[in-house]
N, C-alpha and C positions, 0 to 999 in steps of 0.2 A: 095324598101328596101328588103335585103336579111339578114335573120338571120341563123346563124350556132350554134346550141346548143352545150355545152360543156360537157365533161365526159359522163354520163349516162343519159343525159337528151334527151327528144324528143319534137318536135314541132308538135302539133296535130290541125287538123281542124274538129270541131264537125260535125257529119253527122246527119241530121234531119231525124227522124224516121217517115215513112208514116203510121200512125195509125188513123183509123177512128173510133170514139166512139159512134156508134149508132146515127148518125146525130146531135149529141150534139156539138155545137161550144164553143170551150174553149178559153178564151182570152189569148193572149200571156203572160200577166203578171202572169197568173195562171199556165202555162204550165211548167212542169219539163224539165230542160236542158237535152239533149241527153247524154247517157253514152257510146256512140259508136263514133269513129272517125277514120280519115285517117292521117297516119303518113306523115307529109310534109317534115321534116328533122330529122335526128338522129345523136347524137354525135358519137365519136369514141369508147366509152366505158369507164368504170371506171378503175381505177388503184388499183391493191391490194396492201397489205402490203409489198411484196418482189419487187414491182416497175413494175410488168408485167400487161400489158393491158389486161381486160377481155372484149371480143368483146359483141356487143350488139346482143339480140336475136331478136329484132324487126328492122325493115328497111324502108327505105322511101317507101311508096306505101302501106304498110300493112293497113289492116282495124282491129282495136283494140277494146276492151271493157275495161272501166276503171271505178273506183269508182266515185260515185256520187259527192264527195267533193275533188277530186284529182286535182293536178296541180294548177298553177296560170294562171289567164286569163290575157291576153295582147291584144291590139289592134294593128293591122298592116294594116294601111291604113283605110279602112271602115270595115274590116273583124276582127272578134274575133277569137283568137287561144287560145291553152292552152300550156304551157311548164310545162312538168311533168318529174319525174325519171322513168326509166324503172320499177322500183320496184312498181310503181302505176298502170302498166298495168295488168289486170286480165287475158285477152286472146287475142289471135290473131284469127280473124275470117277467116277461109279458105273456099274458094268456093268448093263446091263438084263437081266432074267431073262425068259426066253420060256415 
Protein backbone atom coordinates (compact mmCIF):
# COMPACT_ATOMS: atom_id res chain seq x y z
CA UNK A 1 0.00 0.00 0.00
CA UNK A 2 1.30 3.45 -0.88
CA UNK A 3 0.14 6.55 1.00
CA UNK A 4 0.55 10.11 -0.28
CA UNK A 5 -0.07 12.78 2.37
CA UNK A 6 -2.09 15.83 1.33
CA UNK A 7 -1.34 19.53 1.89
CA UNK A 8 0.99 20.09 4.87
CA UNK A 9 0.77 16.57 6.31
CA UNK A 10 3.64 14.12 6.68
CA UNK A 11 3.83 10.36 7.18
CA UNK A 12 6.26 9.46 9.99
CA UNK A 13 7.75 6.17 11.16
CA UNK A 14 8.74 6.23 14.84
CA UNK A 15 12.40 5.58 15.66
CA UNK A 16 12.97 3.53 18.79
CA UNK A 17 15.50 5.20 21.05
CA UNK A 18 18.20 2.89 22.37
CA UNK A 19 18.34 3.86 26.04
CA UNK A 20 19.54 1.56 28.79
CA UNK A 21 18.27 2.42 32.27
CA UNK A 22 20.80 0.87 34.64
CA UNK A 23 19.92 -2.73 33.88
CA UNK A 24 16.24 -2.36 34.77
CA UNK A 25 13.93 -4.04 32.28
CA UNK A 26 10.85 -1.96 31.52
CA UNK A 27 7.90 -3.86 29.98
CA UNK A 28 6.63 -2.62 26.59
CA UNK A 29 3.28 -1.60 28.11
CA UNK A 30 5.05 0.83 30.49
CA UNK A 31 7.42 2.35 27.95
CA UNK A 32 6.76 5.79 26.53
CA UNK A 33 6.44 6.00 22.78
CA UNK A 34 9.39 7.62 21.03
CA UNK A 35 9.09 11.27 20.07
CA UNK A 36 11.56 10.90 17.24
CA UNK A 37 10.80 9.67 13.76
CA UNK A 38 11.77 9.46 10.12
CA UNK A 39 9.68 11.20 7.46
CA UNK A 40 8.46 8.53 5.03
CA UNK A 41 6.42 10.87 2.81
CA UNK A 42 5.49 14.55 2.75
CA UNK A 43 2.67 16.44 1.08
CA UNK A 44 3.25 19.32 -1.33
CA UNK A 45 2.58 22.06 1.27
CA UNK A 46 -0.41 24.12 2.34
CA UNK A 47 -2.13 26.83 0.32
CA UNK A 48 -2.30 30.36 1.75
CA UNK A 49 -5.22 32.82 1.55
CA UNK A 50 -4.09 34.09 -1.88
CA UNK A 51 -3.96 30.60 -3.37
CA UNK A 52 -0.16 30.31 -3.43
CA UNK A 53 1.39 27.05 -2.25
CA UNK A 54 3.76 27.31 0.74
CA UNK A 55 6.43 24.59 0.33
CA UNK A 56 7.22 22.15 3.14
CA UNK A 57 10.32 22.63 5.30
CA UNK A 58 10.62 18.90 6.02
CA UNK A 59 11.22 16.34 3.30
CA UNK A 60 11.31 12.58 2.87
CA UNK A 61 14.22 11.05 4.80
CA UNK A 62 14.46 13.79 7.48
CA UNK A 63 14.72 12.70 11.12
CA UNK A 64 12.40 14.82 13.25
CA UNK A 65 11.33 15.47 16.83
CA UNK A 66 7.63 15.87 17.56
CA UNK A 67 5.35 16.35 20.55
CA UNK A 68 4.26 13.44 22.73
CA UNK A 69 0.63 13.57 21.59
CA UNK A 70 1.19 14.76 18.00
CA UNK A 71 -0.45 13.23 14.97
CA UNK A 72 -2.83 10.36 14.34
CA UNK A 73 -1.67 6.76 14.55
CA UNK A 74 -2.37 4.56 11.54
CA UNK A 75 -1.42 1.00 10.67
CA UNK A 76 0.10 0.17 7.28
CA UNK A 77 0.41 -3.59 7.02
CA UNK A 78 2.05 -4.67 10.27
CA UNK A 79 3.75 -1.33 10.98
CA UNK A 80 2.42 1.63 12.94
CA UNK A 81 2.97 5.13 11.53
CA UNK A 82 1.84 8.65 12.33
CA UNK A 83 0.23 11.21 10.07
CA UNK A 84 0.73 14.74 11.37
CA UNK A 85 0.79 18.32 10.21
CA UNK A 86 4.09 20.04 9.63
CA UNK A 87 3.18 22.39 12.51
CA UNK A 88 3.47 19.41 14.92
CA UNK A 89 7.18 19.03 14.08
CA UNK A 90 9.37 20.59 16.76
CA UNK A 91 12.76 20.19 15.07
CA UNK A 92 14.71 18.46 12.31
CA UNK A 93 17.71 16.48 13.58
CA UNK A 94 20.75 17.15 11.43
CA UNK A 95 23.85 14.97 11.52
CA UNK A 96 27.01 16.85 12.44
CA UNK A 97 29.84 16.53 9.97
CA UNK A 98 33.32 16.29 11.48
